[in-house]
N, C-alpha and C positions, 0 to 999 in steps of 0.2 A: 349192308353188314360186311366188313371185312373180315375175314376168316384165316385161323392161320394159314391154308393151301395159297388162299390167293394174296397174300401178306406174302410171303416167300416166295411167289411171283413179283409181287411190289420192288420188295429189297434185297438184295445178294448178301450173302457174308459177305461183310464189310474188315478188311486185316488193315490194324496202324501198329504204326513204326511211332511207339511212343516215346516222347522227350517231351521232360519239364520247361515248361516253360512256351510251349510251341502251343499250333493248334489243336495236336491230337489231344487237348484235356478237353476241348469242345466238341469234338467231334466223339468221344466217348460218351461223354452228356450226352451228346444227342442221339447217339443210341442208343443208350439208357432209357431216355425219355420216350422215345418212338419203338420203344421194343422191335429193335432192328439188332442183331444176333450180329455180334462183333469179335475179331482175335487179334492179341496184340503178340503182334511177330516183332525177330528183329532182324532187318534185311541184311544184317553181314553177318546171320548164324548161317551154318553148315547146311541145314535143312533149311536153307529157307524154301523150295520149292515143298517139300514136302506140308509146311505151316499155310501157305499158300492155296493148296490142292482145298477146291471148292467154293473158293471166295471166288467172288465179280469183283470188288473194288479191294484197291491198295492204298493208303493215304500217308504220305510220309512230306510231312517238313521240316525238311533235311536244312543243316547252317553250312554256310561257309566256313564256321568257324570250327567244324571237325575238322582234320585232315581226311583222315577214311572218309567222310561223306562229299568232301569235296573232292576227291580223287574219284570217287567210283559210284556215288547219287546215278547221275547222271541216266551211265552202262547199268548200273542192276536197275531204274526205272524204265529205260528204254527196253530191258530184257524184259521185266515182266509183263509190259505193255504189248511185245510179240509174243507171248502167248496166250495175249484175248482177255488181259482184263483193266478194267479202266484204271487208269492211274492220276492222283494229283504228288507232284505236280507232271502234267505226260510234255512231250517233246517242244512243242509248242511253248509251253507255260516257262517253263524250266531251262533250256540249252542255254540261255544269255546271260542265267545267274549271276551273279558278282562278275561280269565281264563286261567294262564300259566299255570298252575297246568293240567285241560284238556285237553290242545292243545301239554302235553308233554304224556299223553296219548294215544292221539289220531296219532300222529306224528309218535309216537314208534308201536302203531299198525300195521301201513301201510307200516314200516319199512325205513318212511323219515333219513335222515340223519340231524338226531339233537345234538345239543351240548349235552353232555352226561347229566343229568339231576337227581335228587336224591330227591325223597319226600317221607316226611314219617310223620304217621298218628299216631306214638308211642314215646314219649320221651326216652324209654328208647333203642328203637330199632336206634333214632338218633344218640345217645349218641354212642352207640356202633360200629356205620357203622364209627363215628372220629375217629375211633382206625387207618380205616387204610386210611381216605382223606387225598389226599394231598393240601395244601393249597399255594396262596390265591386260594379263592372261591367265590360265588356272590352267593349272598343271596336275594331272591324275592318275597314277596308275589303275590298269583295267580291274582293280578287287578292292574291295574295302566297303566299311559299312559305317553310319554313326558319320560323315564326314571325314573318316580317318583319309592318308595319301590325298589328302586334296590340298590344296597353297595355292597360294597367289602370286604370281611369277610378274614382278613388278616392272623390270627392265632387259631387257637384250644380254649383259651382262649375268644376272641372274637363271637366264633360258642357256644358256650356252653351258654353264654350270650343271645344268639340268640334264642336258643332249650326254656331257661328258660322259658324268654319271649314267648314263642308262644305258650308253653302249662298251661301256666299261665296266665296275666293279657292281653295279646293278643297285635296287634298292630292297629294302628291306621291305616286307610286304604289312608288318608291324614295327613300323617305328620303335627304336628302342624311346621309354617316357614317355611315348604318349599314354597311355594311361594315366600315368603320373601327372602331364600337364591334365588332363579332363579331371582328374580328380581337385586339381587344386580350380578345375577351372567353375566347378560346382561348388565349391567351399566356397568360392568368392561371393558366389550367389544365396548361397543358403550354411548359415552352422548347423547340422543336423546328426542326427544319428546315420546319414543314408552319406551324407559326404562324407564324413568322418571312418565308415567303412569301405569307401567310395577310395580316399588317403591310401589307410594301412593296404587297401587290396593293392592301389598303385604302386607303392613302396618296395613288394615284395614281389612285384611282378617285375620291375627293374633289378632288383639283386639277382632273381631267378624266375630264369622268362620261363613263360610256360612249356609245356610240354609240347602244346599245342605252336607256341611260336617258333620253335626249335624247329621243327620239323618242316612249317613252309619254306617253298624254296626262293629266291630272290627273284625279284623283275630286271628283269633286263631284255636290250635287243632291241625296245623300240621307245616310244618316246612321246606322249600325247598329251595334247593342249586342246582348251576347247577355249571360244569368248567369252571374255567376261561382259554379263550383264550389270553396267551398274545402273545403280538407281535405288536395286532391288534392298529391303530392310524384312521381306520375309518372302517365302515358298509358297505354290499353294501343292499338298498330296492331294492325290484325287487316288481311289481306289477302286478296280471297276471288276466286279464277279458277277457272271453270267450276264442279268439283265438289270444287275444295280449298283448304285456307284454312292459310292461315299469321303467326303473332303473333310480339309484340314487348312487351317492357316498357322505355316508354324514363323515366325519370327526369327529372325537372326539372332548369333550368340549376341552377346554384349563386347562390344569391340572388335568383330569381326563379320564377315563376309558370309559365313556358310548357316545356314537356316538347321539341318539335318543334325539331330540330336542334339538341339538346345534343349526341349523342352518345355517350351514357350510356344501354347498352343491355343488357339482361339477356333472352337467349336460352332462358332454363327452361322447359320449356312446363307447371311445376307454378306457378309464377307467375301465368300465362293462366287468368282468371275465365271458364270456359266460357258462360254465360251472353254475352259479348260476342261469341264465337263462333257462338254460337245469333241472335244479331240480322244476325250479318255476313249469315250463309248467308243467312236468311230476308230481308234487305233487300236484297240481291243479287239473287237469283232473282226480286220482285217488280219490280225496277227494269231487269232481264234485261238486267244491265251484264257483259260480257266479263271486266272485271278492274276490281275497288272496294276501295280501301284505306277502313276507317276507323279516324277516330280517338277512342278514349272515355276517360270521365270517369265516377268516381261520382260521384250527388248523393243527397241525398233521396228520390227517386224510384226509385234504384237505379243501372244503366248508362245513359248516354247518349250519343248520338255527338254530336259536337263541328261535326266536317266531312270532308267524304269527298274521294278527288283517285284519278283512274285512273291517274296517274302516280308515279312514287317509281325515286328510286338504287336499281336492284337490291343490288348491293352487300352493304349494309347488312342484307339479309337471307336470306343466301347461307348465314351458321353458324348457321340454324337447324337444329334436330336433326331434324323432321318437320314433319308436317303433319297437319290434321285431313281428313277425310272428313265429307260430308254429313250422310251418318247417325251424325256427329260421333263415328267412330273413329279412333282416333291410330295412324299411318304413323309410324315413327321408320325417315327416308331423305334422303338427299342433296332439298334442293329447289333445281329452277334458274324462275325466276318466268318469265321469255323464254321456256324451252324450254315451258310449260303454254300462254304466252300463243299461240302458232302450234301447237300444238296443238288449243289449243280454235275458229281460226281454220280450222282443215282439217277439225275435226268439223263446222262449220258449212257448210264448202263441199261436203262428200259430204250431209249431209241434204238440199240444197240442190239437189243433182244426182240427188237419186233417191235413196240409198243413207241407210246408219246412220253413225254416231257411228263406229261402229268399220271405216267402209270397205269393207262391203258394198251390191257399186250394184247394185239390183232389174233 
């Protein structure tokens, strides 16, 4: 029988930075369902240390679409972690979030199977490299989600133009008109209240750039190219959380080469190549990541990683019919990424405090 005293030994007070549409709703529900004391906090509040007093875990699903979070979330989380709390995302999990250049160097450092990627911080070096480059290429800015800031480069002329701009005026982190073009894409797929709402929002965003867009700095001083993996009409997204992995097959957008943000998802586990699951588990373990999502495409060398991310939209995965264990055993079950994330954090807290992952305190 679990008493209040030993329950308090097994479960610390959990601090949650709540944001609508994030993992935090699932974390709150998990705490309430399991009788775990939790506290809603504002990571940017002046009295944050007072609010965290007595807490053992701090969870914050921060987004790159918020200026303050983009600039300071990593620093705040590292500071909280140095105070002795288990945080999510911790440094190993979140330092490379929304930074494709950082991901390139990280994945290369651990010899993970990354689609060949090239980053140059010199205009001359970039132009010299083009002499031997094979087209088409894919150009990317280091940040962006949902396939934004990703474009196909068909030839050397277009590549030179990108290099000139990258070492000149730079690039807007969110291209003007991007949201409107995305709205038209959705409208072509379906005529619905959702697509019309997106269209209106896209028009307003073009006419009146959001505070977020206005506050973001231009990207310049580097250029990033990635080998184009021809023949892919889908990609594979694998999410590893602790000893569990879920995966979906994402079909590319109509008339496009990008799958991210297409909304065209297949959940059948038979459609998921097992090598992707194996690579994802192995890489996540090497990185010691609490939660990490991998995007895979097939190349002439086999399945390779395009990019990684700690954050994602949880609702897109709730239809997964089960998950893989790190032993590669398939478990048919209801999935709950946010619940797995908080369970992982609680396990780490117990181990740190002299117990084991199952909660036994020495």
